[in-house]
C-alpha positions as YAML, in Angstrom:
chain: A
units: angstrom
residues:
- id: 1
  name: MET
  ca: [110.32, -151.91, -140.83]
- id: 2
  name: PRO
  ca: [113.48, -153.63, -142.19]
- id: 3
  name: ILE
  ca: [114.85, -156.52, -140.20]
- id: 4
  name: ASP
  ca: [118.08, -154.66, -139.47]
- id: 5
  name: ASP
  ca: [116.43, -151.46, -138.30]
- id: 6
  name: PRO
  ca: [117.83, -149.75, -135.19]
- id: 7
  name: LEU
  ca: [114.98, -150.87, -132.98]
- id: 8
  name: ASP
  ca: [115.83, -154.50, -133.76]
- id: 9
  name: ALA
  ca: [119.47, -153.76, -132.97]
- id: 10
  name: LEU
  ca: [118.49, -152.16, -129.68]
- id: 11
  name: GLU
  ca: [116.28, -155.09, -128.71]
- id: 12
  name: GLN
  ca: [119.03, -157.57, -129.61]
- id: 13
  name: GLN
  ca: [121.47, -155.64, -127.42]
- id: 14
  name: PHE
  ca: [119.03, -155.87, -124.53]
- id: 15
  name: LYS
  ca: [118.74, -159.64, -124.98]
- id: 16
  name: ILE
  ca: [122.46, -160.45, -124.95]
- id: 17
  name: GLU
  ca: [123.45, -158.24, -122.01]
- id: 18
  name: ASP
  ca: [123.37, -159.35, -118.40]
- id: 19
  name: LEU
  ca: [122.02, -156.19, -116.82]
- id: 20
  name: ALA
  ca: [122.73, -157.46, -113.32]
- id: 21
  name: VAL
  ca: [126.48, -157.44, -113.85]
- id: 22
  name: SER
  ca: [127.17, -155.36, -116.95]
- id: 23
  name: PRO
  ca: [125.69, -151.89, -117.54]
- id: 24
  name: VAL
  ca: [124.97, -151.32, -121.24]
- id: 25
  name: THR
  ca: [124.58, -147.57, -121.24]
- id: 26
  name: LYS
  ca: [127.44, -146.88, -123.68]
- id: 27
  name: ARG
  ca: [126.34, -149.53, -126.15]
- id: 28
  name: ILE
  ca: [122.73, -148.41, -126.08]
- id: 29
  name: LEU
  ca: [123.74, -144.82, -126.68]
- id: 30
  name: ALA
  ca: [125.98, -145.93, -129.55]
- id: 31
  name: ILE
  ca: [123.05, -147.68, -131.24]
- id: 32
  name: LEU
  ca: [120.72, -144.77, -130.63]
- id: 33
  name: SER
  ca: [123.24, -142.22, -131.87]
- id: 34
  name: ARG
  ca: [124.39, -143.82, -135.10]
- id: 35
  name: SER
  ca: [121.11, -145.20, -136.45]
- id: 36
  name: PRO
  ca: [117.97, -143.41, -137.62]
- id: 37
  name: LEU
  ca: [115.05, -144.04, -135.30]
- id: 38
  name: PRO
  ca: [111.36, -143.90, -136.25]
- id: 39
  name: TYR
  ca: [109.53, -140.66, -135.69]
- id: 40
  name: PRO
  ca: [109.20, -139.10, -133.13]
- id: 41
  name: PHE
  ca: [112.02, -140.84, -131.23]
- id: 42
  name: ASP
  ca: [114.59, -139.63, -133.75]
- id: 43
  name: THR
  ca: [114.30, -136.09, -132.39]
- id: 44
  name: ILE
  ca: [114.80, -136.88, -128.72]
- id: 45
  name: VAL
  ca: [117.85, -139.13, -128.46]
- id: 46
  name: ALA
  ca: [120.13, -136.30, -127.44]
- id: 47
  name: TRP
  ca: [117.80, -135.42, -124.59]
- id: 48
  name: LEU
  ca: [117.75, -138.99, -123.38]
- id: 49
  name: LYS
  ca: [121.53, -139.45, -123.07]
- id: 50
  name: GLU
  ca: [121.84, -137.49, -119.85]
- id: 51
  name: HIS
  ca: [119.23, -139.66, -118.18]
- id: 52
  name: LEU
  ca: [120.61, -143.13, -118.83]
- id: 53
  name: ALA
  ca: [122.21, -144.26, -115.58]
- id: 54
  name: ALA
  ca: [123.40, -147.79, -114.93]
- id: 55
  name: ASP
  ca: [121.49, -148.20, -111.66]
- id: 56
  name: SER
  ca: [118.15, -147.51, -113.34]
- id: 57
  name: LEU
  ca: [118.94, -148.85, -116.79]
- id: 58
  name: GLU
  ca: [116.81, -151.96, -116.49]
- id: 59
  name: ARG
  ca: [113.66, -149.95, -115.84]
- id: 60
  name: ILE
  ca: [114.47, -147.52, -118.65]
- id: 61
  name: GLN
  ca: [115.07, -150.49, -120.93]
- id: 62
  name: LEU
  ca: [111.63, -151.86, -120.04]
- id: 63
  name: LEU
  ca: [110.05, -148.47, -120.69]
- id: 64
  name: LEU
  ca: [111.70, -148.19, -124.11]
- id: 65
  name: GLN
  ca: [110.84, -151.74, -125.09]
- id: 66
  name: THR
  ca: [107.20, -151.18, -124.15]
- id: 67
  name: CYS
  ca: [107.12, -148.03, -126.29]
- id: 68
  name: ILE
  ca: [108.88, -149.77, -129.18]
- id: 69
  name: THR
  ca: [106.42, -152.68, -129.16]
- id: 70
  name: GLU
  ca: [103.40, -150.39, -129.15]
- id: 71
  name: VAL
  ca: [104.78, -147.93, -131.72]
- id: 72
  name: ARG
  ca: [105.56, -150.75, -134.14]
- id: 73
  name: LYS
  ca: [101.88, -151.64, -134.25]
- id: 74
  name: HIS
  ca: [101.08, -148.23, -135.69]
- id: 75
  name: CYS
  ca: [103.92, -147.49, -138.13]
- id: 76
  name: GLU
  ca: [101.67, -146.86, -141.13]
- id: 77
  name: GLU
  ca: [99.31, -144.66, -139.16]
- id: 78
  name: ILE
  ca: [102.21, -142.68, -137.69]
- id: 79
  name: ASP
  ca: [103.64, -142.07, -141.17]
- id: 80
  name: ARG
  ca: [100.24, -140.96, -142.43]
- id: 81
  name: LEU
  ca: [99.75, -138.53, -139.55]
- id: 82
  name: ARG
  ca: [103.28, -137.21, -139.91]
- id: 83
  name: ASN
  ca: [102.80, -136.47, -143.61]
- id: 84
  name: ALA
  ca: [99.49, -134.73, -142.89]
- id: 85
  name: ARG
  ca: [100.96, -132.34, -140.33]
- id: 86
  name: THR
  ca: [102.33, -128.93, -141.12]
- id: 87
  name: ALA
  ca: [105.93, -128.13, -140.21]
- id: 88
  name: GLU
  ca: [104.71, -126.17, -137.19]
- id: 89
  name: GLN
  ca: [102.48, -129.02, -136.05]
- id: 90
  name: SER
  ca: [105.32, -131.51, -136.43]
- id: 91
  name: GLN
  ca: [107.66, -129.34, -134.38]
- id: 92
  name: ALA
  ca: [105.05, -128.94, -131.65]
- id: 93
  name: HIS
  ca: [104.39, -132.70, -131.59]
- id: 94
  name: GLU
  ca: [108.11, -133.47, -131.39]
- id: 95
  name: ARG
  ca: [108.61, -130.99, -128.57]
- id: 96
  name: VAL
  ca: [105.74, -132.41, -126.52]
- id: 97
  name: SER
  ca: [106.85, -135.99, -127.25]
- id: 98
  name: ARG
  ca: [110.39, -135.17, -126.14]
- id: 99
  name: GLU
  ca: [109.20, -133.62, -122.90]
- id: 100
  name: LEU
  ca: [106.87, -136.52, -122.19]
- id: 101
  name: LEU
  ca: [109.62, -139.07, -122.83]
- id: 102
  name: LEU
  ca: [111.89, -137.30, -120.38]
- id: 103
  name: ASP
  ca: [109.10, -137.25, -117.82]
- id: 104
  name: ALA
  ca: [108.45, -140.96, -118.43]
- id: 105
  name: VAL
  ca: [112.17, -141.77, -118.01]
- id: 106
  name: ARG
  ca: [112.31, -139.88, -114.73]
- id: 107
  name: ARG
  ca: [109.26, -141.74, -113.48]
- id: 108
  name: ALA
  ca: [110.65, -145.10, -114.61]
- id: 109
  name: GLU
  ca: [113.87, -144.38, -112.71]
- id: 110
  name: ASN
  ca: [111.85, -143.77, -109.55]
- id: 111
  name: THR
  ca: [109.43, -146.68, -109.92]
- id: 112
  name: ARG
  ca: [110.28, -150.06, -108.45]
- id: 113
  name: ALA
  ca: [107.51, -152.25, -109.90]
- id: 114
  name: LYS
  ca: [108.03, -153.37, -113.49]
- id: 115
  name: ASP
  ca: [104.31, -153.53, -114.23]
- id: 116
  name: ARG
  ca: [104.04, -149.84, -113.33]
- id: 117
  name: VAL
  ca: [106.93, -149.04, -115.66]
- id: 118
  name: LYS
  ca: [105.12, -150.91, -118.44]
- id: 119
  name: ARG
  ca: [101.96, -148.92, -117.84]
- id: 120
  name: ILE
  ca: [103.94, -145.68, -118.02]
- id: 121
  name: GLY
  ca: [105.42, -146.85, -121.32]
- id: 122
  name: LEU
  ca: [102.00, -147.69, -122.73]
- id: 123
  name: ILE
  ca: [100.61, -144.31, -121.75]
- id: 124
  name: LEU
  ca: [103.55, -142.59, -123.44]
- id: 125
  name: ALA
  ca: [103.27, -144.69, -126.60]
- id: 126
  name: ASN
  ca: [99.52, -144.19, -126.91]
- id: 127
  name: ALA
  ca: [99.98, -140.45, -126.47]
- id: 128
  name: VAL
  ca: [102.69, -140.28, -129.15]
- id: 129
  name: VAL
  ca: [100.79, -142.29, -131.77]
- id: 130
  name: GLY
  ca: [97.40, -140.67, -131.20]
- id: 131
  name: SER
  ca: [95.70, -138.82, -134.04]
- id: 132
  name: GLN
  ca: [94.61, -135.94, -131.80]
- id: 133
  name: PRO
  ca: [96.99, -133.26, -130.50]
- id: 134
  name: THR
  ca: [98.72, -134.59, -127.40]
- id: 135
  name: ASP
  ca: [97.39, -133.20, -124.12]
- id: 136
  name: ALA
  ca: [100.66, -133.14, -122.18]
- id: 137
  name: ASP
  ca: [98.98, -132.30, -118.88]
- id: 138
  name: GLU
  ca: [96.65, -135.27, -119.16]
- id: 139
  name: VAL
  ca: [99.46, -137.64, -120.15]
- id: 140
  name: GLU
  ca: [101.66, -136.48, -117.28]
- id: 141
  name: GLU
  ca: [98.76, -136.96, -114.86]
- id: 142
  name: MET
  ca: [98.07, -140.45, -116.21]
- id: 143
  name: MET
  ca: [101.74, -141.40, -115.82]
- id: 144
  name: ARG
  ca: [101.71, -140.08, -112.27]
- id: 145
  name: VAL
  ca: [98.70, -142.24, -111.46]
- id: 146
  name: ALA
  ca: [100.35, -145.25, -113.14]
- id: 147
  name: MET
  ca: [103.28, -144.89, -110.72]
- id: 148
  name: GLU
  ca: [100.99, -145.16, -107.70]
- id: 149
  name: LEU
  ca: [98.52, -147.90, -108.58]
- id: 150
  name: SER
  ca: [99.33, -151.51, -107.77]
- id: 151
  name: ASP
  ca: [98.26, -154.56, -109.76]
- id: 152
  name: ILE
  ca: [95.38, -155.20, -107.37]
- id: 153
  name: ASP
  ca: [94.22, -151.60, -107.76]
- id: 154
  name: ILE
  ca: [94.22, -152.04, -111.53]
- id: 155
  name: ARG
  ca: [92.31, -155.32, -111.33]
- id: 156
  name: TYR
  ca: [89.56, -153.76, -109.22]
- id: 157
  name: LEU
  ca: [89.35, -150.79, -111.60]
- id: 158
  name: ARG
  ca: [89.07, -153.07, -114.61]
- id: 159
  name: GLU
  ca: [86.41, -155.15, -112.90]
- id: 160
  name: LEU
  ca: [84.41, -151.97, -112.31]
- id: 161
  name: ILE
  ca: [84.85, -151.13, -115.99]
- id: 162
  name: ARG
  ca: [83.56, -154.57, -116.89]
- id: 163
  name: ILE
  ca: [80.28, -153.99, -115.09]
- id: 164
  name: GLU
  ca: [79.84, -150.22, -115.58]
- id: 165
  name: GLY
  ca: [81.99, -149.28, -118.58]
- id: 166
  name: SER
  ca: [79.29, -149.80, -121.22]
- id: 167
  name: ALA
  ca: [77.31, -146.96, -119.67]
- id: 168
  name: LEU
  ca: [80.15, -144.55, -120.49]
- id: 169
  name: GLU
  ca: [80.23, -145.63, -124.12]
- id: 170
  name: THR
  ca: [76.97, -143.78, -124.76]
- id: 171
  name: GLY
  ca: [77.23, -140.94, -122.26]
- id: 172
  name: ASP
  ca: [79.57, -138.84, -120.15]
- id: 173
  name: HIS
  ca: [78.60, -140.40, -116.83]
- id: 174
  name: VAL
  ca: [77.04, -143.48, -115.25]
- id: 175
  name: ALA
  ca: [73.60, -142.76, -113.78]
- id: 176
  name: ARG
  ca: [73.56, -143.15, -110.01]
- id: 177
  name: TYR
  ca: [70.84, -145.81, -109.89]
- id: 178
  name: ASP
  ca: [72.44, -147.71, -112.76]
- id: 179
  name: ALA
  ca: [75.81, -147.71, -110.99]
- id: 180
  name: PHE
  ca: [74.19, -148.76, -107.71]
- id: 181
  name: THR
  ca: [72.45, -151.79, -109.24]
- id: 182
  name: ARG
  ca: [75.39, -152.82, -111.42]
- id: 183
  name: TRP
  ca: [77.82, -152.80, -108.50]
- id: 184
  name: GLU
  ca: [76.67, -156.09, -107.01]
- id: 185
  name: HIS
  ca: [77.35, -157.84, -110.33]
- id: 186
  name: GLY
  ca: [81.06, -157.38, -109.73]
- id: 187
  name: SER
  ca: [83.19, -160.32, -108.65]
- id: 188
  name: TRP
  ca: [83.03, -158.96, -105.08]
- id: 189
  name: GLY
  ca: [79.24, -159.51, -104.83]
- id: 190
  name: THR
  ca: [77.53, -157.85, -101.87]
- id: 191
  name: GLY
  ca: [79.61, -159.21, -99.01]
- id: 192
  name: ILE
  ca: [81.57, -156.93, -96.70]
- id: 193
  name: ASN
  ca: [85.23, -156.78, -97.71]
- id: 194
  name: PRO
  ca: [87.54, -154.17, -96.13]
- id: 195
  name: GLU
  ca: [89.91, -154.46, -99.10]
- id: 196
  name: ILE
  ca: [87.25, -153.05, -101.40]
- id: 197
  name: ASP
  ca: [87.00, -149.78, -99.48]
- id: 198
  name: SER
  ca: [90.78, -149.55, -99.22]
- id: 199
  name: VAL
  ca: [91.32, -149.99, -102.96]
- id: 200
  name: PHE
  ca: [88.41, -147.88, -104.15]
- id: 201
  name: SER
  ca: [89.21, -145.08, -101.72]
- id: 202
  name: LYS
  ca: [92.64, -144.98, -103.32]
- id: 203
  name: LEU
  ca: [91.14, -144.98, -106.83]
- id: 204
  name: GLU
  ca: [88.80, -142.21, -105.74]
- id: 205
  name: SER
  ca: [91.73, -140.11, -104.51]
- id: 206
  name: TYR
  ca: [93.05, -140.06, -108.09]
- id: 207
  name: GLY
  ca: [89.71, -139.12, -109.58]
- id: 208
  name: LEU
  ca: [89.09, -142.46, -111.32]
- id: 209
  name: VAL
  ca: [85.94, -143.39, -109.38]
- id: 210
  name: THR
  ca: [83.68, -141.80, -106.80]
- id: 211
  name: ARG
  ca: [81.73, -143.28, -103.91]
- id: 212
  name: LEU
  ca: [77.96, -143.45, -104.12]
- id: 213
  name: ALA
  ca: [75.97, -142.10, -101.20]
- id: 214
  name: PRO
  ca: [74.00, -144.89, -99.46]
- id: 215
  name: PRO
  ca: [70.25, -145.04, -100.13]
- id: 216
  name: ASN
  ca: [68.05, -142.88, -97.92]
- id: 217
  name: ASN
  ca: [66.08, -145.85, -96.64]
- id: 218
  name: LEU
  ca: [69.16, -147.66, -95.33]
- id: 219
  name: ASN
  ca: [68.99, -148.50, -91.65]
- id: 220
  name: ALA
  ca: [71.71, -146.63, -89.79]
- id: 221
  name: LEU
  ca: [72.64, -149.85, -88.00]
- id: 222
  name: ALA
  ca: [72.98, -151.88, -91.19]
- id: 223
  name: ASP
  ca: [76.39, -153.21, -92.13]
- id: 224
  name: PHE
  ca: [76.50, -151.91, -95.70]
- id: 225
  name: GLN
  ca: [79.19, -152.27, -98.35]
- id: 226
  name: ASN
  ca: [80.13, -148.96, -99.96]
- id: 227
  name: ARG
  ca: [79.53, -148.81, -103.72]
- id: 228
  name: TYR
  ca: [81.43, -146.79, -106.31]
- id: 229
  name: VAL
  ca: [80.77, -145.37, -109.74]
- id: 230
  name: LEU
  ca: [83.25, -145.29, -112.62]
- id: 231
  name: LEU
  ca: [84.31, -141.86, -113.86]
- id: 232
  name: THR
  ca: [85.39, -140.88, -117.37]
- id: 233
  name: LYS
  ca: [88.96, -140.39, -116.16]
- id: 234
  name: GLY
  ca: [89.01, -143.96, -114.90]
- id: 235
  name: MET
  ca: [87.88, -145.26, -118.28]
- id: 236
  name: ARG
  ca: [90.45, -143.09, -120.05]
- id: 237
  name: PHE
  ca: [93.25, -144.37, -117.81]
- id: 238
  name: ALA
  ca: [92.31, -147.96, -118.54]
- id: 239
  name: MET
  ca: [92.23, -147.27, -122.28]
- id: 240
  name: MET
  ca: [95.70, -145.71, -122.23]
- id: 241
  name: THR
  ca: [97.09, -148.74, -120.38]
- id: 242
  name: ARG
  ca: [94.94, -151.30, -122.19]
- id: 243
  name: GLN
  ca: [97.87, -153.54, -123.21]
- id: 244
  name: ALA
  ca: [99.23, -153.84, -119.67]
- id: 245
  name: ALA
  ca: [96.55, -156.33, -118.64]
- id: 246
  name: GLY
  ca: [93.25, -157.61, -119.88]
- id: 247
  name: ILE
  ca: [89.98, -156.68, -118.20]
- id: 248
  name: THR
  ca: [89.76, -159.62, -115.83]
- id: 249
  name: LYS
  ca: [87.91, -160.44, -112.68]
- id: 250
  name: VAL
  ca: [89.51, -159.75, -109.34]
- id: 251
  name: GLY
  ca: [91.44, -162.76, -108.17]
- id: 252
  name: SER
  ca: [91.82, -164.29, -111.64]
...
C-alpha cells in the first residue's frame, strides 16, 4: 500500500488525538469518507457512521486498528481472491462483511476489556480475509464468545491446546484415553485447584471443551481433579484469535 493511503492517515489521526479529552468522530469520518479504503471496508463506511459515538470511540478505534493491522498482512491474497470472485460472490461477501463489521462494532461498544475488543477484531479480520465463504453464524458466535472470555480463560484454553491440540490436527476429536493421559502434562499438573474447574466449566458452557467422566475404578472417596478434552470449536476459536496472544503456559 502507498505510504499516504487512507489507513495510514487514519492511524496517524488516532496517534495525535487525546481520546480522553477530545472526541475524534468527525475527523475519522472525514478520512473514511473522502479516501478510498481497501476492499471490503470501502463498501461499509456509510453503515459505520451511525455507530461512531464519542463515549465508545476508543474501543471502536482499537477494533478498527486491529482489523487494519491484520488485513494489511494479506493485501495480495485479498486482491487475488477478489479478482477470482464473480460479481454475485463479491456482492455476497461485501454484504456479509458489512453485517459482521456492524456486529463487531456493537460488541466493541459494549465490551470493557481492550483485550476482548482485540480478539473481536481479529475474528472479524480473519473472517473477511479467508479464502472460504464466510460463515456469518460461526463468526458471530465466535465474537460473542470473545466478549465473555477473560485473559485467564484464554490462557487455560491455550494451555489445553498445547497438550491436546496435535490430536485434532489429524482427526475430528481427541480420543478419551488420550485426553485423559495428556491432561496431567498441563502446567496445572495433577494437584487440586478450584480455579481449574471454574475456568473449564466456563469454557465448557461455550462448547470449547467438555469434561471427561472419571475412570470407573476411581474410589468414590478420592479427591480427584476433573479433566477436560479440547473440542474442535475450541481449536477454531483459538485459531481465529491467534494474534491476540501466543500459546503460553498458565501463569507465564
